[in-house]
N, C-alpha and C positions, 0 to 999 in steps of 0.2 A: 591431421590439419586441425587448428582451433576453429571454432565456431564464433567467427566475429561478432555476429549477430547477438548471440547469448553474453558474449564478455561485455559488449556494448550496453547491453539491457542491465546485466548485473551491475556494472559499475554506476550506472544512472539509480538503481534501486539503492545501492549502498550510500551514495550522496545523500538521496532523500533520507535515509535512516539517521545517518550523521549530523543533518540539519536539525531534524527533529529532536534528536537527544541533545543537541547544543541549545536548544530552546528549553530543555528541561522534561521532555516527554518520553515516556516509554515506546520504544519503536523497534519493530523487527521486521525482516523481510520473510517471505514464505518462500524460501529457496528451493528451486527445482519445481515448484508448483505451476500447474497449469489450470490453477483456479482463476476467478476474477479478480482476486486481490493478491497484489505483489508485495505490499507494504502496509503495516497495521501500525497506526500511531494513536497512543492514548494520552491525552493531556491531562494530568492530575490536577492541575490547577482550574481549569476550565470545565474539566469532567466531559470532554468530548473526544469522540473516537473518529479517527479520519481513516477511510479504507482507500487505498491509491491502487490503480492499476498503472503501471507506469510503462511508457512508450519511449525508446531510444529514438526513433525518427517522426518527424512530422506526420500527422495523421489528419485526414479530411474531417471538417466539421460533423458529417454525418457519421463517421464512427465514432466519435466522441459522445455524439449524442446517444448512441447505441451501447456504449460501455457504461456511461453514466447511469441510463435507465436500468441496467443490471444491477449496478453497485446500488442504486437506490432503493432496490427491493429490501435491503437491509436497515434502512432508516427507521427509527423509531425508538422508543424507550424501552431499556433492558434492566432487568435485575442482575447485580453484581454478586456473585458468590466467589470463594476462595478456598482452595483446598491444597495439601500437601500430600502428595502421593509416593 
């Protein structure tokens, strides 16, 4: 029996990724992850990184605040390096 909550959540994450890519961003989802980050978006034009925790259903404001507090721990300036492995 399919897990409809997973399917609905995955569809929303895929929509977010498609919308970001349509705007010229590098974007991917953290498939199957139980982490705080469901979608990663890097905008090469503005040099901004957006971390998204996607929810398929409406959630209370207190829950939104709790999630944002966790995500904002990653806020700051980072040095970027590149590798080919």
